[in-house]
C-alpha positions in Angstrom: 66.6 -11.7 17.9 66.1 -10.0 21.2 63.5 -11.3 23.7 61.1 -8.4 23.4 58.4 -7.8 20.8 56.0 -5.0 19.7 52.4 -6.1 20.3 50.2 -4.1 17.9 46.8 -4.6 19.5 47.0 -1.3 21.4 48.6 1.4 19.2 48.7 5.2 19.6 45.4 6.6 18.5 43.9 9.9 17.3 40.2 9.5 18.0 39.2 6.4 15.9 42.4 6.2 13.8 45.9 5.1 14.4 48.3 8.0 15.1 50.6 6.9 12.3 53.2 9.6 12.9 53.7 8.5 16.5 53.6 4.9 15.4 56.4 5.5 12.9 58.5 7.3 15.5 58.0 4.3 17.9 58.9 1.8 15.2 62.1 3.8 14.3 63.2 3.8 17.9 62.3 0.1 18.4 64.4 -0.9 15.3 67.2 1.5 16.1 67.7 -0.2 19.5 68.0 -3.6 18.0 64.5 -5.0 18.2 62.6 -6.4 15.2 59.6 -8.5 16.2 56.0 -7.3 15.5 52.7 -9.0 16.3 49.3 -8.3 14.9 46.0 -9.9 14.0 43.3 -9.3 11.4 40.8 -8.0 14.0 43.1 -5.8 16.0 41.7 -2.2 16.2 39.0 -3.4 13.7 41.6 -4.1 11.0 43.6 -0.8 11.5 46.5 -2.6 13.1 47.4 -4.5 9.9 47.1 -1.4 7.6 49.1 0.7 10.0 51.9 -1.8 10.0 51.9 -1.6 6.2 52.1 2.2 6.2 54.5 2.6 9.1 56.7 -0.5 8.9 56.5 -2.5 5.7 56.5 0.5 3.3 59.5 2.0 5.1 61.8 -0.9 5.9 63.3 -3.8 3.9 61.7 -7.1 4.6 64.8 -8.6 6.3 64.7 -5.8 8.9 61.7 -7.1 10.8 59.9 -10.3 11.8 56.1 -10.1 11.4 53.5 -12.4 13.1 49.8 -12.5 12.1 47.0 -14.7 13.1 44.0 -16.7 11.8 41.0 -15.8 13.9 37.9 -18.0 14.0 35.5 -15.0 13.4 36.7 -14.7 9.8 36.2 -18.2 8.4 33.6 -20.9 8.2 35.3 -23.2 5.7 38.8 -24.2 4.5 38.4 -22.0 1.3 37.6 -19.0 3.5 40.9 -19.4 5.2 42.9 -18.9 2.0 40.8 -15.8 1.3 41.4 -14.4 4.8 45.1 -15.1 4.5 45.3 -13.3 1.1 43.5 -10.3 2.6 46.0 -10.2 5.4 49.0 -10.3 3.0 47.4 -7.4 1.1 46.6 -5.4 4.3 50.1 -5.7 5.7 51.8 -5.4 2.3 54.1 -8.5 2.8 54.5 -11.6 0.7 54.9 -13.9 3.7 54.5 -14.0 7.5 57.4 -15.2 9.6 55.0 -16.6 12.1 51.3 -17.4 11.5 49.3 -18.4 14.6 45.9 -20.0 14.9 44.4 -17.5 17.2 42.9 -17.7 20.7 42.4 -21.5 20.7 40.3 -23.0 23.4 38.4 -26.3 23.4 35.5 -24.9 21.5 37.4 -22.9 18.9 39.7 -25.8 18.4 36.8 -27.9 17.1 36.1 -25.3 14.5 39.7 -25.1 13.4 39.7 -28.9 13.0 36.4 -29.1 11.2 37.5 -26.4 8.8 40.8 -28.1 8.2 42.7 -25.0 9.4 45.8 -26.9 10.3 46.0 -28.5 6.9 45.5 -25.1 5.3 48.2 -23.4 7.3 50.6 -26.3 6.5 49.9 -25.8 2.8 50.6 -22.1 3.2 53.9 -23.0 4.8 54.7 -25.4 2.0 54.1 -22.6 -0.5 56.6 -20.3 1.4 53.9 -17.9 2.6 54.4 -18.9 6.2 57.8 -19.6 7.8 56.6 -20.9 11.1 53.3 -22.3 12.3 52.0 -21.6 15.8 49.0 -21.1 18.0 47.9 -18.6 20.6 46.1 -20.2 23.5 43.5 -19.5 26.2 42.4 -22.6 28.0 43.3 -25.3 30.5 46.7 -27.1 30.4 45.1 -30.4 29.5 43.5 -28.8 26.4 46.9 -27.5 25.3 48.4 -31.0 25.8 45.7 -32.5 23.6 46.3 -30.0 20.8 50.1 -30.3 20.9 49.8 -34.1 20.9 47.5 -34.1 17.9 49.5 -31.4 16.0 53.2 -31.9 16.4 53.7 -29.4 13.4 53.0 -26.6 15.8 56.3 -24.8 16.3 55.6 -22.1 18.8 52.9 -21.3 21.4 51.7 -17.9 22.5 50.2 -17.9 26.0 49.0 -15.4 28.6 51.7 -15.2 31.2 52.4 -12.7 34.0 53.3 -12.7 37.7 49.6 -12.3 38.8 48.3 -15.1 36.6 51.3 -17.5 37.3 49.3 -19.2 40.1 45.9 -18.0 39.1 43.6 -21.1 39.3 41.6 -19.9 36.3 44.4 -18.8 33.9 46.9 -21.4 35.2 49.9 -19.7 33.5 52.4 -21.9 35.3 50.7 -25.2 34.3 50.3 -24.0 30.7 53.9 -23.0 30.6 54.9 -26.5 31.9 53.0 -28.1 29.0 54.9 -26.0 26.5 58.1 -27.1 28.2 57.1 -30.7 28.1 56.6 -30.5 24.3 59.7 -28.4 23.9 57.8 -25.5 22.3 59.2 -22.0 22.4 56.9 -19.6 24.2 55.6 -16.2 23.2 54.2 -14.2 26.1 51.1 -12.0 25.7 49.6 -9.8 28.5 52.8 -9.5 30.6 51.4 -6.4 32.1 47.9 -7.8 32.2 46.4 -5.1 30.0 47.9 -2.4 32.1 46.7 -4.0 35.3 50.2 -4.4 36.5 51.1 -0.8 35.9 48.0 0.7 37.6 48.7 -1.0 40.9 47.8 0.0 44.4 49.8 2.8 46.0 51.4 0.4 48.6 52.5 -1.9 45.8 54.0 1.1 43.9 56.0 2.0 46.9 57.6 -1.5 46.9 58.8 -1.0 43.3 59.7 2.6 43.8 62.2 1.6 46.5 63.9 -0.6 44.0 64.0 2.2 41.5 62.6 0.9 38.2 59.3 1.3 36.4 56.4 -1.0 37.1 56.5 -2.3 33.5 60.1 -3.2 34.1 59.2 -5.7 36.7 56.2 -7.1 34.8 58.1 -7.7 31.5 61.4 -8.8 32.9 59.7 -11.3 35.2 58.3 -13.1 32.2 61.5 -12.8 30.2 63.5 -14.4 33.0 61.8 -17.8 32.5 63.5 -20.5 30.4 61.7 -21.5 27.2 60.2 -18.0 26.8 61.8 -16.6 23.6 59.6 -13.5 23.1 57.7 -11.2 25.5 55.1 -8.9 23.8 54.3 -5.4 25.0 51.3 -3.5 23.7 52.8 -0.1 23.7 50.5 2.8 22.9 52.8 5.8 23.5 56.3 6.7 22.6 57.1 7.2 26.3 56.0 3.6 27.0 58.2 2.3 24.3 61.3 4.2 25.4 60.9 2.8 28.9 60.4 -0.8 27.7 63.3 -0.9 25.3 65.6 0.7 27.8 65.5 -2.2 30.2 65.1 -4.9 27.5 67.9 -3.7 25.2 70.5 -5.3 27.5 68.2 -7.7 29.3 69.1 -8.8 32.8 67.2 -11.7 34.4 65.4 -11.2 37.8 67.4 -11.4 41.0 66.2 -12.7 44.4 65.4 -9.2 45.7 63.0 -8.6 42.7 61.2 -12.0 43.1 60.6 -11.1 46.7 59.2 -7.7 45.7 56.9 -9.3 43.1 55.5 -11.7 45.7 54.7 -8.8 48.1 53.0 -6.8 45.3 50.9 -9.9 44.3 49.5 -10.1 47.8 48.5 -6.5 47.8 46.9 -6.6 44.3 44.9 -9.8 45.3 43.4 -7.9 48.2 41.7 -5.5 45.8 38.1 -6.0 44.9 38.3 -5.3 41.2 37.5 -6.9 37.9 40.5 -8.5 36.3 39.6 -7.5 32.7 42.6 -7.1 30.3 40.6 -5.1 27.7 41.3 -7.6 24.9 37.8 -6.6 23.6 36.9 -10.1 22.4 33.6 -9.6 24.2 32.6 -6.5 22.3 32.2 -7.5 18.7 29.3 -10.0 19.3 27.4 -8.2 22.0 23.8 -7.8 20.8 23.4 -4.7 22.9 26.7 -3.1 21.9 27.9 -2.8 25.4 31.6 -1.6 25.7 32.3 -4.1 28.4 36.0 -3.4 29.0 35.4 0.3 29.0 32.7 0.2 31.7 34.7 -2.3 33.7 37.6 0.1 33.7 35.3 2.8 35.1 34.1 0.4 37.8 37.6 -0.5 38.7 38.7 3.1 38.9 35.9 3.9 41.3 36.6 0.8 43.4 40.4 1.5 43.6 40.5 5.3 43.8 36.9 6.3 44.8 37.2 9.0 42.1 34.2 11.1 41.3 35.0 11.2 37.5 34.3 7.4 37.1 30.7 8.3 36.7 31.5 10.8 34.0 33.6 8.4 32.1 30.9 5.8 32.4 28.5 8.2 30.7 31.1 8.8 28.0 31.6 5.0 27.5 27.9 4.4 27.2 27.0 7.4 25.0 25.3 5.9 22.0 26.2 2.4 23.3 24.7 -0.1 25.6 24.7 0.4 29.3 25.4 -2.4 31.8 21.7 -2.5 32.6 21.0 -3.3 28.9 22.6 -6.7 29.2 20.2 -9.5 28.2 22.4 -12.2 29.8 22.9 -14.1 26.5 26.4 -15.2 27.7 28.2 -14.6 24.4 30.8 -12.4 26.2 31.6 -15.1 28.7 32.1 -17.7 26.0 34.9 -15.7 24.4 36.5 -14.2 27.5 40.1 -15.4 27.7 40.1 -14.5 31.5 36.9 -16.7 32.0 35.3 -13.8 33.9 31.7 -14.0 35.1 30.8 -10.9 33.0 27.1 -11.1 33.5 27.5 -11.0 37.3 30.0 -8.1 37.0 27.7 -6.1 34.8 25.0 -6.3 37.6 27.6 -4.9 40.0 28.4 -2.1 37.6 24.7 -1.2 37.5 24.7 -0.9 41.3 27.9 1.2 41.4 27.6 3.5 38.3 23.9 3.7 37.4 22.6 5.3 40.5 
């Protein structure tokens, strides 16, 4: 198994549907080049990720040709019995009889309480005993001390998926390095999500691009290979949404070469330039959207705000109008705080929405 996986949270789209023909082409290239790891979740693309995987992967390849990870998300259950129903729905949606990895999704200190109260760990262990799950894991968004507590209380966890990239490595909020160290302490293999920080490490300042351009590789190359160069990381996920992105990614991960000193130096210089920007560090995971009482497309309007701040482009206002057409505007926020409670980046979203109002609702 190579060290690179296909994250299926951001797939090629045609309007509101997955572009299945392009997705099939991407899968074929991915497998042809020796890769086999796919990652999804029940809520990705409002359920379309799982069904697209069935149509484009499961129905076209033998089960031993791929490794499939799915997740148990807290939105979909309120009791132990609910969990078995959700799991059954996931098997049906993806068309498989078992998952290679099944992760309890997006755990933080609050969600963990719900997983414990609903006996989620016991339910997933039962599914493993029945052969419907090969390996039990968690995906995690919280402080290192919370992860240490969870891994201490649940030694049955076999793998941990964490947010890890060169910008968040020493970020005092995300604490990727400290979380990574906890995984190492408990000898847990690590799956990396957000190596490109939702595209934030691709759309970098021009001065940062120049640093990488002089070395001669793509910006994704440095973001993904940086993560893969760490010990204990056995899988780096990339949410590829075009065939061209996939071709670039598999080219440098097919015969993976760890970082060298010159590349670490370049990354440190790029980090300094990025941190000087006054932008919102949203990764567009969209966890904030589903429960918003005003139906505000928070990641979309943050992207408009960032584009205006970075590039001073006139069309940010146009795209803001598009993003809010039939949806809530930033000024519609009632400051309920639901979005901040679920944000993996711990962003002060309510504060940022007020800044968006000033910048884009003139």
